[in-house]
All heavy atoms as an XYZ file, in Angstrom:
650
protein
N       0.843     -1.184      0.065
C       0.015      0.018      0.048
C       0.891      1.316     -0.016
O       0.539      2.229     -0.602
C      -0.919     -0.004      1.163
C      -1.800      1.161      1.240
S      -3.179      0.769      2.365
C      -4.052      2.301      2.250
N       1.984      1.219      0.723
C       2.899      2.361      0.700
C       3.420      2.633     -0.687
O       3.533      3.765     -1.049
C       4.030      2.129      1.707
C       3.499      2.149      3.162
C       5.066      3.231      1.629
C       4.451      1.802      4.228
N       3.766      1.667     -1.377
C       4.279      1.783     -2.769
C       3.158      2.476     -3.661
O       3.450      3.394     -4.437
C       4.689      0.469     -3.381
N       1.958      2.081     -3.537
C       0.852      2.688     -4.293
C       0.721      4.141     -3.876
O       0.412      4.995     -4.754
C      -0.422      1.871     -4.039
N       0.795      4.486     -2.631
C       0.758      5.822     -2.206
C       1.866      6.734     -2.775
O       1.613      7.805     -3.296
C       0.736      5.898     -0.655
C      -0.604      5.280     -0.067
C       0.818      7.345     -0.194
C      -0.555      5.215      1.402
N       3.064      6.197     -2.775
C       4.244      6.892     -3.325
C       4.081      7.165     -4.795
O       4.269      8.199     -5.257
C       5.501      6.115     -2.963
C       5.843      6.252     -1.495
C       6.637      6.740     -3.812
C       6.968      5.360     -1.064
N       3.627      6.075     -5.494
C       3.391      6.241     -6.987
C       2.326      7.276     -7.205
O       2.419      8.048     -8.110
C       3.061      4.912     -7.528
C       4.168      3.850     -7.616
C       3.648      2.515     -8.104
C       5.285      4.429     -8.493
N       1.222      7.264     -6.375
C       0.109      8.190     -6.650
C       0.556      9.552     -6.384
O       0.201     10.537     -7.045
C      -1.032      7.808     -5.752
O      -1.388      6.440     -6.005
C      -2.286      8.635     -6.038
N       1.397      9.769     -5.281
C       1.827     11.085     -4.925
C       2.739     11.640     -6.058
O       2.709     12.825     -6.432
C       2.556     11.115     -3.580
C       1.670     10.965     -2.359
C       2.570     10.797     -1.131
C       0.703     12.168     -2.223
N       3.615     10.803     -6.568
C       4.468     11.136     -7.652
C       3.739     11.522     -8.862
O       3.952     12.531     -9.588
C       5.512     10.062     -7.977
O       6.193      9.620     -6.812
C       6.462     10.454     -9.027
N       2.750     10.696     -9.187
C       1.877     11.034    -10.325
C       1.059     12.321    -10.141
O       0.956     13.109    -11.090
C       0.894      9.840    -10.525
C      -0.118     10.062    -11.651
C       0.699      9.969    -12.990
N      -0.325     10.150    -14.051
C      -0.073     10.813    -15.189
N       1.152     11.226    -15.444
N      -0.946     10.867    -16.138
N       0.598     12.574     -8.965
C      -0.190     13.797     -8.724
C       0.750     14.971     -8.822
O       0.372     16.081     -9.281
C      -0.748     13.685     -7.348
N       1.992     14.878     -8.407
C       2.935     16.006     -8.455
C       3.353     16.334     -9.916
O       3.680     17.454    -10.199
C       4.178     15.637     -7.674
N       3.289     15.312    -10.797
C       3.684     15.575    -12.204
C       2.528     15.822    -13.192
O       2.734     16.035    -14.325
C       4.569     14.462    -12.724
O       3.801     13.174    -12.595
C       5.835     14.267    -11.867
N       1.335     15.694    -12.666
C       0.142     15.817    -13.560
C      -0.065     17.290    -13.868
O       0.074     18.122    -13.024
C      -1.117     15.316    -12.786
O      -0.930     13.929    -12.498
C      -2.349     15.445    -13.762
N      -0.288     17.545    -15.139
C      -0.624     18.867    -15.534
C      -2.034     19.085    -16.042
O      -2.691     17.994    -16.395
C       0.368     19.361    -16.699
O       0.140     18.557    -17.872
C       1.862     19.316    -16.220
N      -2.457     20.161    -16.172
C      -3.865     20.441    -16.554
C      -4.037     20.169    -18.141
O      -5.158     20.145    -18.596
C      -4.299     21.862    -16.282
C      -4.560     22.089    -14.856
C      -5.015     23.484    -14.693
N      -3.909     24.155    -13.968
C      -3.836     25.412    -13.645
N      -4.843     26.230    -13.990
N      -2.875     25.938    -13.005
N      -2.982     20.106    -18.830
C      -3.106     19.850    -20.265
C      -3.129     18.424    -20.701
O      -3.267     18.132    -21.921
C      -1.978     20.645    -20.952
O      -0.686     20.082    -20.516
C      -1.957     22.074    -20.699
N      -2.990     17.503    -19.787
C      -2.909     16.082    -20.191
C      -4.286     15.649    -20.671
O      -5.341     16.081    -20.127
C      -2.566     15.199    -18.953
C      -1.104     15.289    -18.670
C      -0.714     14.290    -17.622
O      -1.483     13.303    -17.440
O       0.374     14.343    -17.099
N      -4.361     14.766    -21.644
C      -5.676     14.268    -22.089
C      -6.398     13.554    -21.035
O      -5.809     12.778    -20.249
C      -5.303     13.319    -23.304
C      -3.848     13.392    -23.422
C      -3.274     14.215    -22.342
N      -7.665     13.719    -20.890
C      -8.465     13.039    -19.930
C      -8.576     13.739    -18.615
O      -9.370     13.401    -17.728
N      -7.829     14.876    -18.439
C      -7.903     15.614    -17.218
C      -9.168     16.567    -17.287
O      -9.310     17.255    -18.294
C      -6.685     16.512    -16.959
C      -6.636     17.135    -15.649
C      -6.901     18.485    -15.455
C      -6.424     16.520    -14.442
N      -6.909     18.740    -14.092
C      -6.581     17.589    -13.422
C      -6.194     15.255    -13.921
C      -6.445     17.324    -12.068
C      -6.057     15.034    -12.599
C      -6.122     16.055    -11.699
N     -10.082     16.547    -16.377
C     -11.304     17.341    -16.494
C     -10.997     18.810    -16.562
O     -10.095     19.342    -15.857
C     -12.054     17.038    -15.186
C     -11.437     15.771    -14.656
C     -10.011     15.756    -15.159
N     -11.682     19.505    -17.506
C     -11.396     20.964    -17.577
C     -11.921     21.743    -16.340
O     -12.877     21.300    -15.752
C     -12.197     21.395    -18.877
C     -13.226     20.331    -18.990
C     -12.723     19.084    -18.413
N     -11.269     22.791    -15.972
C     -11.632     23.616    -14.874
C     -11.092     23.100    -13.549
O     -11.551     23.600    -12.482
N     -10.269     22.090    -13.580
C      -9.767     21.522    -12.266
C      -8.188     21.696    -12.259
O      -7.570     21.507    -13.231
C     -10.038     20.064    -12.123
C     -11.550     19.680    -11.931
C     -11.641     18.174    -11.746
C     -12.126     20.303    -10.705
N      -7.695     22.041    -11.101
C      -6.272     22.078    -10.943
C      -5.788     20.711    -10.602
O      -6.559     19.849    -10.212
C      -5.761     23.120     -9.806
C      -6.252     24.451    -10.194
C      -6.420     22.640     -8.464
N      -4.463     20.410    -10.792
C      -3.995     19.052    -10.432
C      -4.169     18.797     -8.937
O      -4.228     19.713     -8.150
C      -2.450     19.147    -10.821
C      -2.332     20.213    -11.714
C      -3.463     21.226    -11.456
N      -4.319     17.538     -8.600
C      -4.515     17.132     -7.215
C      -3.251     17.417     -6.460
O      -2.162     17.031     -6.836
C      -4.903     15.663     -7.102
C      -5.054     15.191     -5.639
C      -6.165     15.407     -7.885
N      -3.382     18.162     -5.355
C      -2.236     18.429     -4.502
C      -1.967     17.253     -3.523
O      -2.838     16.404     -3.263
C      -2.462     19.680     -3.647
O      -3.500     19.484     -2.704
N      -0.822     17.207     -2.976
C      -0.381     16.102     -2.060
C      -1.410     16.147     -0.817
O      -1.827     15.117     -0.373
C       0.988     16.178     -1.666
S       2.086     15.671     -2.985
N      -1.602     17.329     -0.219
C      -2.535     17.297      0.940
C      -3.928     16.783      0.586
O      -4.522     16.081      1.314
C      -2.590     18.791      1.395
C      -1.236     19.322      0.928
C      -1.006     18.621     -0.325
N      -4.391     17.179     -0.602
C      -5.691     16.746     -0.977
C      -5.717     15.207     -1.257
O      -6.648     14.480     -0.874
C      -6.147     17.414     -2.247
C      -7.522     16.996     -2.780
C      -8.635     17.311     -1.873
O      -8.546     18.235     -0.991
O      -9.696     16.723     -1.989
N      -4.669     14.734     -1.817
C      -4.575     13.278     -2.115
C      -4.534     12.519     -0.718
O      -5.129     11.474     -0.583
C      -3.314     12.981     -2.937
C      -3.091     11.560     -3.379
C      -4.375     11.080     -4.220
C      -1.919     11.431     -4.120
N      -3.740     12.999      0.226
C      -3.695     12.325      1.497
C      -5.041     12.387      2.200
O      -5.503     11.390      2.852
C      -2.667     13.068      2.427
C      -1.163     12.787      2.005
C      -0.254     13.654      2.871
C      -0.907     11.298      2.152
N      -5.737     13.476      2.074
C      -7.140     13.587      2.582
C      -8.075     12.530      1.970
O      -8.864     11.909      2.699
C      -7.710     14.975      2.319
C      -8.846     15.457      3.202
C      -9.225     16.887      3.057
N      -8.090     17.831      3.287
C      -7.481     18.537      2.421
N      -7.813     18.515      1.165
N      -6.413     19.397      2.822
N      -7.962     12.336      0.690
C      -8.771     11.297      0.004
C      -8.343      9.896      0.471
O      -9.230      9.077      0.686
C      -8.627     11.450     -1.494
C      -9.233     12.682     -2.098
C      -8.810     12.827     -3.582
C     -10.746     12.673     -1.982
N      -7.113      9.655      0.572
C      -6.670      8.311      1.015
C      -7.135      8.062      2.465
O      -7.565      6.952      2.759
C      -5.054      8.299      1.037
C      -4.517      8.114     -0.371
C      -2.940      8.219     -0.245
C      -4.827      6.806     -0.901
N      -7.073      9.111      3.325
C      -7.538      8.857      4.718
C      -9.047      8.574      4.694
O      -9.572      7.838      5.486
C      -7.286     10.111      5.534
C      -5.783     10.217      5.965
C      -5.595     11.395      6.875
N      -4.175     11.673      7.061
C      -3.592     12.777      6.761
N      -4.361     13.767      6.367
N      -2.300     12.926      6.967
N      -9.791      9.279      3.784
C     -11.156      9.050      3.769
C     -11.698      7.786      3.223
O     -12.603      7.141      3.595
C     -11.836     10.178      2.915
N     -10.934      7.210      2.213
C     -11.370      6.031      1.479
C     -10.593      4.812      1.699
O     -11.089      3.685      1.584
C     -11.502      6.380     -0.053
C     -12.530      7.345     -0.350
C     -12.126      8.624     -0.778
C     -13.879      7.088     -0.152
C     -13.089      9.646     -1.040
C     -14.794      8.062     -0.513
C     -14.472      9.321     -0.899
N      -9.266      4.963      2.008
C      -8.456      3.727      2.080
C      -8.041      3.382      3.567
O      -7.853      2.181      3.796
C      -7.177      3.953      1.288
N      -7.986      4.324      4.448
C      -7.562      4.068      5.756
C      -8.735      4.061      6.756
O      -9.670      4.754      6.570
C      -6.549      5.064      6.243
C      -5.266      5.232      5.418
C      -4.521      6.404      5.889
C      -4.490      3.982      5.444
N      -8.785      3.084      7.673
C      -9.871      2.995      8.678
C      -9.894      4.280      9.516
O      -8.850      4.900      9.837
C      -9.568      1.790      9.496
C      -8.156      1.593      9.339
C      -7.718      2.115      8.028
N     -11.099      4.684      9.862
C     -11.237      5.880     10.770
C     -10.703      5.604     12.132
O     -10.963      4.480     12.630
C     -12.678      6.309     10.761
N     -10.007      6.483     12.754
C      -9.526      6.287     14.116
C     -10.715      6.286     15.107
O     -11.688      7.106     14.899
C      -8.560      7.442     14.390
C      -8.970      8.505     13.404
C      -9.569      7.829     12.203
N     -10.564      5.525     16.125
C     -11.638      5.477     17.151
C     -11.244      6.393     18.238
O     -10.359      6.123     19.017
C     -11.819      4.067     17.676
N     -11.873      7.619     18.292
C     -11.484      8.524     19.295
C     -12.781      8.970     20.063
O     -13.819      9.207     19.346
C     -10.901      9.789     18.661
C      -9.553      9.506     17.975
C      -8.840     10.780     17.604
N      -7.562     10.434     17.046
C      -7.190     10.824     15.830
N      -7.918     11.521     15.046
N      -5.955     10.493     15.452
N     -12.672      9.013     21.322
C     -13.816      9.451     22.067
C     -13.824     10.922     22.282
O     -12.880     11.650     21.969
C     -13.829      8.700     23.499
C     -12.537      8.989     24.232
O     -11.560      9.621     23.709
O     -12.467      8.589     25.441
N     -14.911     11.428     22.877
C     -15.085     12.882     23.029
C     -14.016     13.468     23.905
O     -13.451     14.587     23.695
C     -16.407     13.201     23.544
N     -13.628     12.739     24.977
C     -12.596     13.233     25.881
C     -11.190     13.474     25.162
O     -10.614     14.492     25.335
C     -12.428     12.256     27.028
C     -11.401     12.755     28.074
C     -11.193     11.764     29.222
O     -11.817     10.797     29.258
O     -10.436     12.125     30.058
N     -10.889     12.519     24.336
C      -9.638     12.663     23.597
C      -9.685     13.897     22.630
O      -8.695     14.601     22.648
C      -9.391     11.429     22.768
C      -8.223     11.525     21.817
N      -6.913     11.376     22.241
C      -8.136     11.823     20.472
C      -6.103     11.514     21.230
N      -6.854     11.820     20.135
N     -10.768     14.081     21.939
C     -10.919     15.263     21.096
C     -10.838     16.480     21.782
O     -10.130     17.453     21.371
C     -12.247     15.100     20.287
C     -12.222     13.868     19.341
C     -12.552     16.343     19.490
C     -13.485     13.515     18.717
N     -11.486     16.626     22.975
C     -11.358     17.864     23.749
C      -9.991     18.061     24.323
O      -9.516     19.222     24.335
C     -12.441     17.818     24.905
C     -13.896     17.911     24.391
C     -14.806     17.642     25.641
C     -14.171     19.196     23.753
N      -9.302     17.055     24.781
C      -7.954     17.189     25.306
C      -7.019     17.654     24.153
O      -6.160     18.495     24.348
C      -7.454     15.906     25.915
C      -8.042     15.586     27.315
C      -7.643     14.194     27.739
C      -7.669     16.586     28.304
N      -7.098     17.043     22.998
C      -6.317     17.394     21.836
C      -6.538     18.840     21.500
O      -5.646     19.637     21.230
C      -6.564     16.507     20.691
C      -5.841     16.950     19.417
C      -6.377     17.485     18.310
C      -4.435     16.907     19.195
N      -5.452     17.845     17.392
C      -4.183     17.426     17.895
C      -3.382     16.373     19.876
C      -2.912     17.502     17.374
C      -2.113     16.496     19.376
C      -1.894     17.044     18.065
N      -7.811     19.265     21.416
C      -8.172     20.658     21.096
C      -7.585     21.632     22.104
O      -7.054     22.780     21.746
C      -9.674     20.815     21.022
O     -10.000     22.103     20.704
N      -7.705     21.303     23.395
C      -7.145     22.115     24.446
C      -5.578     22.284     24.300
O      -5.061     23.369     24.438
C      -7.472     21.563     25.830
O      -8.885     21.517     25.935
C      -6.969     22.499     26.977
N      -4.941     21.158     24.032
C      -3.490     21.125     23.911
C      -3.114     22.027     22.722
O      -2.215     22.818     22.761
C      -2.986     19.756     23.652
C      -1.513     19.682     23.456
C      -0.504     19.671     24.452
C      -0.877     19.697     22.231
N       0.712     19.647     23.794
C       0.538     19.595     22.461
C      -1.226     19.667     20.868
C       1.502     19.604     21.459
C      -0.287     19.612     19.853
C       1.041     19.587     20.175
N      -3.790     21.898     21.593
C      -3.511     22.699     20.338
C      -3.720     24.139     20.596
O      -2.906     24.977     20.250
C      -4.387     22.140     19.199
C      -4.010     22.681     17.897
C      -4.760     21.987     16.777
N      -6.153     21.615     17.096
C      -7.147     22.365     16.803
N      -7.020     23.549     16.250
N      -8.378     21.966     17.150
N      -4.829     24.547     21.279
C      -5.122     25.940     21.520
C      -4.078     26.509     22.400
O      -3.665     27.671     22.345
C      -6.477     26.109     22.117
C      -7.663     25.757     21.113
C      -8.954     25.781     21.870
C      -7.672     26.729     19.997
N      -3.597     25.701     23.403
C      -2.500     26.224     24.269
C      -1.245     26.464     23.474
O      -0.552     27.480     23.751
C      -2.287     25.164     25.460
C      -1.132     25.537     26.290
N      -1.132     26.570     27.206
C       0.081     24.953     26.450
C      -0.003     26.647     27.768
N       0.768     25.644     27.297
N      -0.881     25.463     22.664
C       0.297     25.698     21.816
C       0.206     26.922     20.930
O       1.160     27.695     20.712
C       0.593     24.465     20.966
C       1.050     23.243     21.801
C       2.399     23.598     22.381
N       2.988     22.423     22.857
C       4.111     22.366     23.572
N       4.746     23.535     23.786
N       4.623     21.308     24.031
N      -0.924     27.169     20.421
C      -1.159     28.330     19.523
C      -1.002     29.586     20.375
O      -0.415     30.593     19.832
C      -2.543     28.287     18.808
C      -2.607     27.260     17.750
C      -3.984     27.045     17.173
O      -4.937     27.613     17.657
N      -4.103     26.289     16.145
N      -1.544     29.606     21.540
C      -1.475     30.833     22.404
C       0.016     31.073     22.755
O       0.451     32.172     22.758
C      -2.274     30.646     23.617
N       0.792     30.037     23.088
C       2.231     30.178     23.397
C       2.913     30.687     22.104
O       3.765     31.568     22.228
C       2.773     28.801     23.751
O       2.061     28.345     24.871
C       4.286     28.947     24.102
N       2.637     30.218     20.948
C       3.274     30.638     19.774
C       2.971     32.096     19.514
O       3.838     32.939     19.071
C       2.856     29.823     18.560
N       1.702     32.510     19.675
C       1.340     33.905     19.456
C       2.044     34.827     20.476
O       2.487     35.952     20.075
C      -0.212     34.105     19.629
C      -0.941     33.529     18.468
C      -2.504     33.633     18.759
O      -2.885     34.035     19.846
N      -3.205     33.320     17.682
N       2.210     34.466     21.678
C       2.861     35.242     22.725
C       4.374     35.375     22.322
O       4.916     36.509     22.430
C       2.719     34.607     24.082
N       4.995     34.278     21.885
C       6.363     34.395     21.478
C       6.560     35.292     20.201
O       7.474     36.047     20.151
C       6.905     32.992     21.210
S       7.073     31.918     22.619
N       5.638     35.186     19.300
C       5.651     36.050     18.090
C       5.480     37.481     18.444
O       6.332     38.365     17.957
C       4.472     35.533     17.205
C       4.463     36.242     15.913
N       5.374     35.888     14.863
C       3.716     37.310     15.424
C       5.107     36.636     13.794
N       4.084     37.472     14.107
N       4.590     37.807     19.359
C       4.428     39.206     19.842
C       5.665     39.673     20.437
O       6.209     40.828     20.212
C       3.185     39.302     20.659
C       1.915     39.330     19.923
C       0.750     39.819     20.832
N       0.560     38.853     21.920
C      -0.274     37.890     21.932
N      -0.955     37.590     20.859
N      -0.338     37.071     22.929
N       6.232     38.897     21.389
C       7.497     39.279     22.138
C       8.631     39.469     21.167
O       9.361     40.432     21.293
C       7.762     38.230     23.140
C       8.956     38.558     24.024
C       9.340     37.487     25.004
O       8.839     36.359     24.842
N      10.137     37.867     25.974
N       8.751     38.613     20.138
C       9.837     38.819     19.181
C       9.700     40.103     18.369
O      10.615     40.807     18.156
C       9.893     37.605     18.247
C      10.948     37.697     17.247
C      11.051     36.364     16.445
N      12.111     36.450     15.453
C      11.797     36.522     14.188
N      10.604     36.539     13.719
N      12.798     36.598     13.242
N       8.407     40.393     18.027
C       8.239     41.636     17.287
C       8.457     42.872     18.091
O       8.948     43.903     17.629
C       6.857     41.669     16.641
C       6.796     40.886     15.363
N       7.182     41.395     14.176
C       6.356     39.623     15.145
C       7.012     40.504     13.217
N       6.529     39.418     13.752
N       8.073     42.811     19.427
C       8.322     43.937     20.294
C       9.809     44.169     20.546
O      10.303     45.312     20.458
C       7.657     43.695     21.637
C       6.157     43.875     21.729
C       5.628     43.440     23.108
C       5.719     45.308     21.432
N      10.606     43.119     20.609
C      12.046     43.250     20.749
C      12.730     43.810     19.494
O      13.568     44.615     19.478
C      12.668     41.890     21.119
C      12.469     41.409     22.509
C      12.968     39.982     22.671
C      12.940     42.314     23.581
N      12.092     43.324     18.382
C      12.680     43.785     17.115
C      12.359     45.267     16.894
O      13.147     46.061     16.266
C      12.074     42.982     15.900
C      12.554     43.392     14.580
N      13.875     43.342     14.213
C      11.874     43.937     13.529
C      14.008     43.748     12.982
N      12.775     44.068     12.484
N      11.190     45.677     17.298
C      10.751     47.156     17.124
C      11.554     48.043     18.021
O      11.716     49.251     17.750
C       9.246     47.349     17.425
C       8.412     46.593     16.323
O       8.917     46.316     15.216
O       7.180     46.430     16.564
N      12.048     47.475     19.144
C      12.740     48.355     20.146
C      14.269     48.530     19.760
O      14.826     49.457     20.241
C      12.653     47.765     21.568
C      11.212     47.795     22.119
C      11.168     47.041     23.425
O      12.100     46.463     23.875
N       9.934     47.078     24.031
N      14.829     47.629     18.934
C      16.170     47.781     18.656
C      16.352     48.931     17.540
O      15.548     48.973     16.666
C      16.787     46.420     18.073
O      16.007     45.977     16.971
C      16.727     45.441     19.107
N      17.371     49.670     17.797
C      17.599     50.838     16.786
C      18.133     50.377     15.444
O      18.634     49.550     15.075
C      18.619     51.706     17.490
C      19.210     50.934     18.632
C      18.375     49.742     18.826
């Protein structure tokens, strides 16, 4: 299955809109979109309970707040230097 994924990703990266058979009005499939499709159709859905989802969300929001604070601090220090 990994070999099929690698071949598909390589094919998606080299596909152009001018190839015969490519639907008009669509851009080539990106790697993130291809992975999203593989997760939706080829891989089993993970079994996660509500508690896990809430804990993950809280952890992610905490990390984002920390990153924002560091970003603001870095910009303040940069603005203060002559």
